[in-house]
C-alpha angles and dihedrals in degrees: 000000000000118000107256116225116200115241093243089063100033093053098035107142116258097187134044090243092060096054108112122233100348103092092135089064101036092050091051093049092048091051091049091052094045092049095043093242100126112157123227095238138019132191115209111194132174144097123316121281099019099115109273098133091036091056090047091055093046089049091052091049095047099049090053096046111116095204111041118189120242092262094052100262127135113262095226091214107075122093093258094051092047091052090051093049092050092048092243099111118122092194096085121062119186124198125187104216091192091072100020102050104129131105090251091056091053091046090055089052092048090051090055093050090072093067117088120227118268093214124028130007104278144045114208121207114202117194113191122204089010092174087073092070115111120247091253091050090052090051092048089053099048101085095046091047092052098044110021124164114274093256096052124091125177129209117186118194126196143160092205111054093170089068093060112101116243093242089062093045091052091058096052140067103237121221119186115207118213129226104260116249116251091236091054091049091049090050091052091047089051089053091051091047093051092047091051093044092244118152116219147173112238092227089057090058090046091056091050090048092051092046090053090064097215099318118116093195091056089048092053091050092051090045092054090048092051093047089053090050098045100036103239095318115093114200128179092235094052094047093049091048096047096043090045091233118158110246110247088226088077091059093048089048092047093049091051089051091051093048090052094044095241100154094169092057090048093055094045091049092050090049090051090052092051092048089056088062100257119145117245091227094054089047095054092045089050091049088052090053089050092052090045089054089051090051091050090048092058089081123051088212094060100036087090087072090073112102094207138100122284090250091055091046088057091052092050091049092050094050092043089062088064094051125078118218095239089054092052094046094048091045091052089050091055091047092049090054091048090051091053096045099038100092094046094048116105092208102040095174090055089049090059093041092052089052090052089048090052093048091048090048089061091065093038091055091047091049092051091049091053091050091052091051091051092049090054 
């Protein structure tokens, strides 16, 4: 049996241009390399799975390339690039600060900094989860970080910038990585699927992208799991079922029932959702997100804030036309109160049902008012 390589590793970017969703950082790093203005230390901060360590490795590869391309990328053909690609390069040293956070660990690193690279001009030291270093380890690192040898470059990576002491921050150029947009993640997943000859429904990839919450690595892990489950054919139904995500059709259906004052249908739909094993709290929070999306869709200027497919944007826009802004705002207010009180409620189902009654009563009251106007 062939050795399976997870998508996050197999499709890890090898050039700055292939990094997803971080062009503001990759462009700056390329310009610094092209212009010979490479700093002595960088701090890469941002959420998990957005490309911090990947960019650090690409940076180490690029500054040692002997034949840079015109746009500042590594050539991939010189001896240095080939050694990087094969994992045999001695010019990049990675330290996991989560498990090597003592003064002795930093002293060992500092001792290595003195040695010049055997191939290429620079040695790059990448310290992951740098916020995990102890206070004494940080202090032992300060002098070397401020005045390293000419051949040494440091890249510190962290998910918790606020834990980095100011004296470290002052010695680094700080780059903040963004959460990756759902549409960019879905596009990358589509590329992986096509490369691996996997058929897919676009909405299935959109659900995976939303579930990943801005992290491409998480998205690739979910993607691999779904492919294993579905057998090389990703469908929206299968992804929703396996990830235990509530189908958005329920929210569209529920909103239609509320707008038409069909309380019986609302209660039956909620009961059906509970019988499928979904938590009442997650349901009401999801309903709040749906109503928020409708509110955003009321204005063509803000509809771009929706992280959904174009087809789904159209559906939100169509349903938003049927909803008045006061109704959406009051409904969101009821849902917010339910969200706060849910865990402390003794009868949590009743808590959600009362919220649905209150939301339905908004349209019922409006409908009665309209009838009175017509009778007059």
